[in-house]
Structures are given as structure tokens and as C-alpha cells.
N, C-alpha and C positions, 0 to 999 in steps of 0.2 A: 173893594179889592185894591191891593197896594201896587199892582203891576211890578212886582219885584224883579221880574226877569226881562223887562222890556229893553232897557238900554245896557245894563251891565253884562248880559249874556254875550259871550263871544263865540259861541258855537257856529259853525258854518250853516247857512240857510240855502236851500235849493230853490232857485227861481224856475218854476215849472210852468208849462201851459196850464191854465186853470179855468174853472167855471164857478159861477155863483148864481144864486136865486134871490130875486126880490119877491118875497112872498107877502101877500096882502090878505086881509079879510074883507068882507063886504063893506065894512065901515071905513076902509082905507088905512087901517093900522098895519104896521109892518112887523113881521116876525124876525127878530134878530137873535143871534147867538152871542152869549157872553163867553169869550174864549178862555180856556184854562190859562192860569198864570204859571206856566211851566217853562223850563228852558228848552231851547231848540225849535220853537215854532214862531211863525210870523205873528207879530202883534199880540203877544200874550197879555191877558188881562183886559183886552179891548173888546168892544162889540163889533160884530161883523155879520155879513150875510152868510147863509149856509152855502157850502160848496167845498171845492178842493181841487186837487191836481187831476189833470187829464192823463190817464194811463196810456201807454203805447197801444195803438190800434183803436182807441176809442174816439168817437166824435165828441165834441163839446157837450152836446145835449145828452148823449148816452152817459157820459161821465157825471153830469149833473143829476140825472135820474138815479144813478148808483149812489152818489154821495148823499142824496136826500133820504134814501132808504137807510143808509148807514147812520146818518146823523140824527134824523127825526122819525124814522120808521114810516115814511110815506112814499108810496109808489104812484106817481102821476103819469098819465099817458103823455107822450111827446107833444101831442097837439094842444095840450093845456098851456104850453109855454110860448110866450112871445119874445123874440129877440129884443133886448133893451139896450145893450151897449157892448162894444168890443174895444178893449184897450190893447194897443200894440206897444210893447215895451222892448226897446232895443238897447240893452245895457252893454256898454263897451266891455269887450272881453268875454261876455257871456253869450251874446247873440240874441236874436229876436224871440220873444215869448208873447203869447196872447192870453188875455183874460176875457172870457165870454160871460156875459150876464144876461139872464133871461128873467122874465116876470110872469107870475101866475097868481091868480086869486083862489084862495082855498075856501071850500064850502064848510058850513058848520060841522057836519059829520066828520070831515077830514081833520078839522081843527081838534075836535074831541078825541081823535085817535092818535094825535101826535105824542111821541115818546122820545125824550132826549137820549141820544146814544153817544154824543160827543159834545164836549164843552162843559162849562161850569153851570150854565143855565140858558134858558131861552125866554124871550120877553117880547110881548106885543106892545108896540109903542107908536105914537103918532109921529109923523115925519118931522115936524118942527122940533119936537122935543129930542128926537134921535139926533138931529143935525146940530142942535145947540147945547144939549145937556148930557151927551154921552161921549166917551172916548171911542170914536169909531176908527177902524182901520181905514187909512186914507183912501185907498182904491175903492173901498165900499162906500165911503162917505161921498165920493164923486158920483158913483152909480146911483146911490140913494137920492142925492140932491137932484140929479138929472131926471130921475123918475118922479120924485115928489113935486118938483116944480116944472114939469115938462110943458105946461101951458105957457110958460114965460119964454120958452126957447123956440127960436125960428131958424 
């Protein structure tokens, strides 16, 4: 992918409250979305966690559950998710925004039922390769690193 729209695009971007999922399989591989390389989106052509904007009146977890149905066709119960990270972003002139990241492990039958509904592709990949060999959206790279190397962090 050429990432033709990453830096040259000058369309306005909306900084919303957002949610994302760190999805793993039993072997510890991570499911990542290869984002479309189209104008007007955050980090086109990059790899990212699945998730998206939190709509008015939604809790972060409800938004994540909705996004996962839309993006990969999976409906997970709320109790399957563990809070992994919350990023607070306070950009001058925009105001505070939050990014909530949750983690869940998918079972083989759930993995077999996944269907990509958004993005260019989805890919299972080990954490080391994801963090060193892919162009990851920076906020998701941080969340993935903290999850993948959590044993190092005190």
C-alpha cells in the first residue's frame, strides 16, 4: 500500500471520543485492520486496532461492541472485555477527548465467523512483528505495545 492520502490530504479531521479493541487469539496473535487508503480518515493506509468514534449517549464499551459488529461482524458480550488503556487527549482549541481501549481473546469459532466490513484487510500478526514491521497508527501502537509487553511495566 502506498499510503497516498496520509500526509497530502488536507481535509478536516474530527477528533472524537473513541474506542478500540485489542483482539487476540489463544496463541497470542493480534487481529489488526489495514485501513483504507482514502482521503478524510485518520491514518489512511496504516494498520490499526478495530474500533471507532463513540456516538452521543453511548458508553465506550457499547460503542466498541457496535463498532465490532459493523467492522468484523462479531457481537461479544460486554463481560468479555477487559479495560486495557484510556488515553486522555487535550488538544488546544479542541478540548479534551478520550480513547478507551479494551482487550478480549477470541475463540476459534468466533475467529472462523469474522467477516471484514470496513477497511482494506484484516490480519493476524504477532506483537513483535506488528510493532516493528508495520505502519501502525501511533495511538494504537502505544496501546498494542503496552498490552504486548505488559509484563515489563510496573
